[in-house]
Backbone bond lengths (Angstrom), bond angles and torsions (degrees), N, CA, C in turn:
res aa  C-N    CA-C-N  psi(-1)  N-CA   C-N-CA  omega(-1)  CA-C   N-CA-C  phi
1 M - - - 1.459 - - 1.526 108.62 -
2 Q 1.300 116.12 137.12 1.450 119.03 178.85 1.524 111.65 -69.01
3 G 1.319 116.54 148.40 1.459 121.72 179.57 1.521 113.85 -55.65
4 S 1.374 115.42 -38.29 1.438 118.74 -178.42 1.534 111.50 -64.85
5 L 1.308 116.21 -33.55 1.481 118.95 178.57 1.545 108.02 -71.54
6 L 1.327 117.68 -39.98 1.448 117.59 179.16 1.491 113.06 -63.72
7 A 1.323 116.84 -32.49 1.435 122.04 -179.85 1.542 112.11 -85.58
8 N 1.303 117.11 1.11 1.468 121.61 -178.13 1.470 111.37 62.95
9 S 1.315 118.09 37.99 1.456 120.97 -177.42 1.560 111.02 -126.20
10 S 1.301 117.32 35.65 1.473 121.05 176.61 1.516 109.77 -65.01
11 E 1.331 113.37 171.53 1.475 118.71 174.31 1.556 110.37 -53.52
12 K 1.327 116.43 -39.87 1.455 119.60 -178.95 1.507 110.37 -70.12
13 N 1.341 117.15 -32.18 1.508 121.73 -174.86 1.489 111.90 -109.62
14 K 1.297 118.38 54.79 1.466 121.10 177.82 1.503 109.70 -62.88
15 R 1.346 117.17 144.39 1.468 122.50 178.06 1.550 110.35 -64.49
16 A 1.331 112.02 144.95 1.470 117.45 178.37 1.517 109.69 -72.67
17 K 1.347 115.85 152.46 1.463 121.36 178.32 1.505 109.74 -57.52
18 A 1.327 117.07 134.27 1.480 126.09 179.37 1.512 109.38 64.18
19 D 1.360 116.97 20.25 1.463 120.47 179.14 1.541 110.68 55.25
20 Y 1.319 115.20 37.69 1.482 120.41 -175.59 1.515 111.28 -90.93
21 Y 1.355 116.71 113.59 1.439 124.51 177.13 1.555 106.72 -131.64
22 P 1.302 118.37 102.38 1.459 120.66 -177.07 1.508 112.31 -61.12
23 T 1.328 117.23 143.49 1.425 121.09 -174.50 1.571 110.30 -84.43
24 P 1.327 116.25 123.09 1.487 118.81 179.49 1.527 107.75 -63.70
25 P 1.366 115.90 146.59 1.485 119.61 -174.66 1.502 114.72 -55.07
26 E 1.335 118.13 -39.55 1.465 121.31 -174.35 1.550 111.81 -62.44
27 V 1.316 115.89 -26.17 1.459 120.32 177.83 1.523 111.38 -67.50
28 T 1.313 116.45 -42.10 1.453 123.35 179.64 1.545 109.93 -71.31
29 H 1.377 114.22 -42.22 1.492 117.40 -179.53 1.534 107.64 -60.23
30 A 1.329 118.10 -44.18 1.479 120.39 -179.37 1.512 111.83 -57.70
31 L 1.328 118.24 -40.41 1.488 119.98 177.22 1.483 109.93 -67.12
32 I 1.293 118.51 -48.07 1.492 120.74 -179.61 1.561 109.54 -58.50
33 D 1.305 118.24 -40.40 1.459 121.36 -178.04 1.522 113.63 -61.81
34 T 1.324 117.78 -18.78 1.440 120.89 177.70 1.537 112.94 -68.23
35 G 1.316 114.86 -25.17 1.479 119.61 -178.46 1.508 111.90 80.96
36 L 1.293 119.83 8.42 1.466 122.24 -177.83 1.540 114.96 -85.55
37 I 1.305 116.09 -17.66 1.457 121.01 -174.55 1.507 112.61 -95.26
38 P 1.354 117.65 118.15 1.511 118.74 -177.58 1.557 106.10 -81.79
39 D 1.340 113.52 166.24 1.440 120.04 173.33 1.512 108.99 -64.52
40 G 1.364 115.10 149.32 1.466 120.72 -179.80 1.479 110.40 97.00
41 V 1.328 117.79 67.63 1.466 123.91 -174.00 1.521 110.15 -106.66
42 W 1.329 114.49 133.16 1.487 121.33 169.87 1.515 107.07 -105.28
43 E 1.338 114.56 114.76 1.483 118.87 175.13 1.512 103.94 -99.90
44 C 1.333 113.38 104.29 1.473 121.85 -167.42 1.531 115.77 -91.32
45 A 1.313 117.17 -2.27 1.458 123.33 172.91 1.536 108.14 -135.53
46 C 1.344 114.71 58.41 1.486 122.19 -166.76 1.458 117.35 -71.35
47 G 1.354 118.17 -17.16 1.452 118.83 -177.21 1.513 110.94 54.37
48 E 1.299 116.89 -122.75 1.476 123.72 -179.10 1.518 112.23 -97.22
49 G 1.304 115.78 12.91 1.511 119.88 173.68 1.497 116.20 91.24
50 H 1.312 121.41 11.68 1.431 122.75 -176.88 1.499 112.36 -53.79
51 M 1.316 118.21 -51.77 1.467 122.99 -179.61 1.490 111.80 -71.77
52 S 1.338 116.75 -44.60 1.482 121.30 -178.89 1.523 109.86 -57.68
53 E 1.331 117.59 -41.82 1.489 120.52 -175.55 1.556 110.30 -63.56
54 V 1.322 116.14 -36.85 1.457 119.67 176.85 1.512 111.87 -64.06
55 F 1.333 115.60 -43.50 1.466 118.73 177.76 1.556 111.03 -63.36
56 I 1.280 115.59 -41.59 1.486 120.20 178.87 1.525 109.23 -63.29
57 E 1.336 117.16 -46.55 1.442 121.28 178.97 1.513 111.63 -58.61
58 R 1.320 117.11 -29.99 1.468 121.22 -179.17 1.528 112.46 -90.72
59 G 1.372 116.62 5.59 1.413 121.82 172.30 1.560 117.28 93.16
60 F 1.298 115.68 11.77 1.479 121.49 178.08 1.541 111.68 -82.00
61 H 1.333 116.92 147.20 1.412 122.51 169.06 1.519 106.48 -83.76
62 V 1.328 118.34 122.42 1.458 122.73 -171.93 1.506 110.74 -128.23
63 I 1.312 116.73 139.18 1.475 122.88 167.03 1.540 106.37 -113.53
64 S 1.288 117.39 132.69 1.470 121.98 -175.27 1.518 107.78 -118.95
65 S 1.341 114.31 139.65 1.508 120.54 174.12 1.493 108.40 -150.84
66 D 1.341 112.55 159.64 1.455 120.23 177.99 1.512 107.32 -155.09
67 I 1.321 118.30 153.77 1.496 122.32 -179.78 1.517 110.43 -70.09
68 R 1.343 115.92 -22.42 1.459 121.41 -178.76 1.539 109.29 -106.76
69 D 1.298 114.84 152.41 1.490 120.73 174.40 1.516 107.17 -83.14
70 T 1.268 116.58 102.17 1.492 121.69 179.36 1.501 112.64 -103.92
71 G 1.348 115.52 -1.90 1.428 119.37 -176.93 1.544 111.36 88.69
72 Y 1.352 115.01 3.48 1.501 118.02 -179.32 1.537 104.92 -134.55
73 G 1.268 117.39 128.67 1.481 121.41 176.13 1.486 112.43 79.44
74 E 1.325 114.78 -177.77 1.450 123.48 178.65 1.497 111.82 -87.02
75 V 1.317 118.58 144.25 1.461 120.65 173.77 1.504 110.11 -81.51
76 K 1.330 117.37 112.98 1.474 121.10 -175.59 1.489 107.61 -156.38
77 D 1.319 116.88 134.89 1.474 123.73 177.64 1.563 106.19 -85.17
78 F 1.282 117.54 110.52 1.436 123.95 -179.26 1.508 112.10 -61.60
79 L 1.308 116.93 -33.36 1.477 120.43 -174.45 1.518 114.04 -80.99
80 S 1.309 118.07 -5.59 1.502 118.84 178.04 1.544 107.79 -144.16
81 G 1.271 110.77 165.49 1.517 115.90 176.60 1.519 112.78 82.22
82 T 1.278 114.05 -177.78 1.440 123.01 178.98 1.484 110.95 -100.05
83 P 1.313 122.40 125.10 1.443 121.66 -177.65 1.512 115.08 -61.98
84 G 1.321 117.69 -43.18 1.458 119.55 179.96 1.518 112.98 75.25
85 Y 1.356 117.92 11.13 1.450 122.77 -179.10 1.546 107.54 -115.45
86 N 1.357 116.83 148.80 1.428 121.30 173.50 1.536 106.70 -118.07
87 M 1.228 116.70 84.98 1.460 122.13 -176.12 1.516 112.21 -114.33
88 S 1.308 119.62 158.58 1.450 122.61 -178.86 1.482 112.84 -86.78
89 A 1.351 118.06 -25.03 1.483 120.14 -175.85 1.491 111.30 -143.06
90 I 1.292 116.70 147.71 1.435 124.55 169.25 1.513 106.51 -112.70
91 V 1.312 116.54 121.49 1.486 122.28 -179.74 1.473 108.59 -133.17
92 T 1.364 116.58 130.06 1.462 118.56 -177.04 1.542 109.09 -162.29
93 N 1.351 111.93 164.37 1.466 122.57 168.64 1.514 102.51 -109.64
94 P 1.344 117.69 91.96 1.491 120.44 -174.90 1.543 112.49 -71.92
95 P 1.309 115.46 155.20 1.462 117.61 171.27 1.527 108.10 -57.31
96 F 1.338 117.58 128.35 1.494 121.17 -169.97 1.513 111.45 -55.00
97 K 1.347 117.71 -43.11 1.418 119.51 -178.34 1.499 116.41 -66.59
98 L 1.354 115.05 -14.82 1.490 121.03 178.64 1.528 112.40 -114.12
99 A 1.333 117.99 12.52 1.455 119.50 -177.11 1.507 114.91 -56.75
100 A 1.333 116.90 -42.95 1.461 119.19 179.94 1.519 111.45 -62.00
101 E 1.325 116.43 -44.07 1.468 121.84 175.80 1.546 112.75 -58.68
102 F 1.344 114.92 -41.80 1.451 120.58 177.62 1.551 111.17 -63.29
103 I 1.320 117.01 -43.15 1.437 122.32 178.93 1.543 110.59 -63.30
104 R 1.293 117.40 -44.10 1.445 120.49 179.88 1.533 112.10 -66.69
105 R 1.283 115.61 -41.75 1.515 120.63 -179.79 1.513 109.44 -66.89
106 A 1.296 119.15 -44.46 1.454 123.52 -179.97 1.532 110.58 -57.56
107 H 1.322 115.29 -40.01 1.455 121.09 -179.56 1.544 112.77 -73.49
108 A 1.318 115.29 -20.47 1.460 118.09 177.40 1.500 112.61 -81.83
109 L 1.333 118.17 -11.55 1.451 123.12 177.96 1.520 109.74 -96.51
110 D 1.288 115.76 155.19 1.465 123.15 -174.84 1.527 111.37 -84.92
111 V 1.356 117.95 79.54 1.464 121.32 176.31 1.531 107.98 -127.37
112 D 1.348 115.69 158.99 1.435 120.58 179.96 1.529 113.13 -83.79
113 V 1.350 117.35 -30.80 1.448 122.31 -174.73 1.553 109.57 -136.50
114 V 1.325 114.97 136.33 1.470 121.81 172.97 1.528 105.39 -123.88
115 A 1.351 116.61 131.50 1.511 119.67 173.43 1.482 108.33 -133.44
116 M 1.368 114.91 129.33 1.479 120.90 179.28 1.524 108.58 -125.97
117 L 1.314 116.73 135.01 1.428 122.88 173.92 1.521 107.06 -87.46
118 L 1.318 116.98 122.43 1.439 123.58 -173.59 1.506 110.89 -131.55
119 K 1.332 116.66 160.06 1.475 120.56 173.12 1.535 107.79 -63.22
120 S 1.305 116.78 147.24 1.472 119.79 -173.82 1.530 113.02 -62.02
121 Q 1.274 118.34 -26.35 1.483 119.99 -179.31 1.559 111.33 -93.84
122 Y 1.320 118.09 10.86 1.469 121.09 -174.01 1.516 112.51 -53.24
123 W 1.305 117.36 -46.60 1.490 122.35 -176.84 1.512 112.57 -79.68
124 H 1.315 119.62 -3.10 1.475 121.31 -176.27 1.532 113.35 -82.48
125 A 1.306 116.98 -4.12 1.475 119.26 -178.69 1.489 112.67 -90.62
126 Q 1.332 116.32 132.95 1.448 122.45 179.39 1.544 110.23 -55.55
127 S 1.305 117.13 -33.29 1.460 121.48 -176.79 1.557 111.98 -69.71
128 R 1.345 115.48 -13.71 1.467 117.65 -179.48 1.518 113.01 -106.93
129 A 1.324 118.26 0.15 1.431 123.81 179.19 1.538 112.03 -57.42
130 A 1.298 116.90 -43.20 1.463 122.04 -179.00 1.547 109.06 -63.41
131 L 1.340 116.88 -40.88 1.447 120.44 -178.77 1.573 108.47 -64.81
132 F 1.337 118.15 -43.64 1.409 121.60 177.47 1.548 111.88 -59.64
133 E 1.353 116.45 -43.93 1.421 121.63 179.79 1.533 111.62 -67.40
134 E 1.342 117.76 -38.40 1.458 122.09 178.79 1.512 111.24 -66.69
135 F 1.317 117.39 -39.71 1.472 123.78 -178.41 1.551 108.36 -128.15
136 P 1.329 116.11 75.68 1.464 118.00 179.23 1.546 111.64 -63.05
137 P 1.295 117.29 123.21 1.504 117.71 -178.30 1.539 109.12 -72.91
138 S 1.312 114.03 158.55 1.425 124.77 172.34 1.522 112.10 -79.84
139 H 1.295 114.76 -37.88 1.468 123.80 -178.50 1.505 113.24 -140.40
140 V 1.297 116.41 135.98 1.444 123.53 166.30 1.537 106.03 -119.34
141 M 1.306 117.40 113.02 1.458 120.69 -172.09 1.527 112.00 -123.10
142 A 1.306 114.38 108.40 1.479 122.08 -176.01 1.512 111.01 -79.80
143 L 1.310 116.89 134.90 1.483 120.98 174.12 1.525 106.26 -78.51
144 T 1.327 114.82 142.00 1.482 121.46 178.34 1.485 113.50 -89.73
145 W 1.352 116.02 12.02 1.461 120.46 179.37 1.511 106.73 -143.44
146 R 1.335 117.90 165.03 1.442 124.18 179.03 1.518 106.90 -100.32
147 P 1.329 117.41 113.17 1.457 121.69 179.70 1.536 112.20 -64.89
148 D 1.268 116.37 143.19 1.476 120.12 175.58 1.520 110.01 -96.35
149 F 1.321 116.09 89.55 1.447 123.29 -177.18 1.561 111.85 -72.14
150 L 1.317 117.20 -9.31 1.451 121.62 177.00 1.518 112.53 -101.94
151 F 1.371 116.31 1.38 1.416 121.59 176.30 1.560 113.06 49.99
152 G 1.346 113.91 44.32 1.440 120.85 175.93 1.499 115.63 78.09
153 Q 1.318 118.57 4.04 1.494 121.72 -175.42 1.527 114.15 -62.09
154 R 1.336 117.85 -32.10 1.461 119.93 -176.46 1.517 112.19 -102.26
155 G 1.293 116.48 1.80 1.455 117.76 176.99 1.508 115.11 84.87
156 G 1.207 127.80 -70.06 1.445 128.90 -172.01 1.478 116.68 -57.59
157 A 1.314 112.78 -174.08 1.496 118.62 179.22 1.533 111.14 -81.84
158 P 1.321 117.79 143.20 1.444 122.40 176.37 1.557 110.88 -59.22
159 T 1.286 117.02 143.24 1.479 120.54 -175.42 1.529 114.65 -112.27
160 M 1.348 119.04 -12.90 1.421 120.50 -172.75 1.562 112.10 -99.50
161 E 1.285 114.73 125.96 1.448 120.25 176.42 1.541 108.26 -91.12
162 C 1.351 116.73 145.15 1.465 122.50 -172.70 1.514 112.49 -131.94
163 L 1.312 114.14 167.08 1.448 120.69 173.35 1.527 109.68 -151.27
164 W 1.321 113.82 154.41 1.496 119.02 172.42 1.539 106.25 -95.57
165 T 1.290 116.02 134.69 1.464 121.39 169.35 1.533 106.09 -113.22
166 V 1.315 113.28 126.56 1.494 120.41 -175.58 1.499 109.15 -123.72
167 W 1.321 113.56 134.06 1.475 120.71 176.54 1.539 105.26 -116.36
168 I 1.348 116.46 127.01 1.459 121.53 174.18 1.515 107.56 -114.87
169 D 1.331 116.66 126.94 1.443 122.92 -175.57 1.586 107.70 -50.74
170 G 1.338 113.77 127.56 1.431 120.42 176.92 1.521 116.36 86.03
171 D 1.363 119.07 -7.69 1.423 122.56 -179.17 1.504 108.36 -113.75
172 T 1.338 115.79 102.25 1.478 120.03 -176.97 1.504 113.55 -111.54
173 E 1.349 116.97 12.02 1.475 121.51 177.29 1.491 107.14 -91.78
174 T 1.303 118.15 102.18 1.469 123.40 -177.45 1.494 113.12 -63.90
175 K 1.343 116.97 126.25 1.453 125.03 175.92 1.544 106.67 -114.12
176 Y 1.312 114.07 139.85 1.460 119.30 179.15 1.535 107.45 -112.99
177 R 1.332 115.16 137.42 1.442 120.90 176.27 1.530 109.33 -151.50
178 I 1.289 115.42 165.88 1.452 122.21 175.00 1.532 111.70 -104.81
179 L 1.271 116.94 151.61 1.457 121.40 177.74 1.555 107.55 -120.61
180 R 1.292 115.61 123.94 1.431 120.82 177.05 1.529 110.14 -82.77
181 K 1.325 116.33 151.48 1.445 119.42 178.81 1.504 110.53 -66.73
182 P 1.363 118.27 123.96 1.467 121.40 178.65 1.504 110.66 -64.18
183 E 1.340 114.79 154.67 1.437 122.49 177.59 1.528 111.52 -64.92
184 R 1.391 113.33 -42.47 1.462 116.93 -177.85 1.541 110.33 -83.64
185 S 1.301 116.34 160.23 1.473 120.14 175.19 1.491 110.75 -153.70
């Protein structure tokens, strides 16, 4: 199999501009259902608010921002500048090519919980071992379904498997678990 097919980047599957793939609601519901996320969430790559809206629907106080003006949230570059927010958690689906930078930046800020939605094989790369060792997660939680980040736009079945990686301040003993697809979406 060609590398481009394995990476889901064939001619048919070109990457979206700015690596923007909105998070389907059930992915956020599954994270919230774990009970690990405290109130006071900063969604720092909010896009059009797909994840933020689920948190709001579930009663969370949320601040949303994105580097692009999408008409939702504040325009702010998460990777630079001063956040100006006092939130308990940073939760996002970062652009894949910037995931390591998002992880490092989130840990440089004073929050109790960080949660990042990543490709399921994210931690399998030798190049990311040092990042894992520097910031050992509290939880690695694999989704038992493949989210449809294109919301049915291309027709076929979704091909990318994902997981939530969660860091809780002071908890560096990594626990692995699976998350089933919630009934609601």
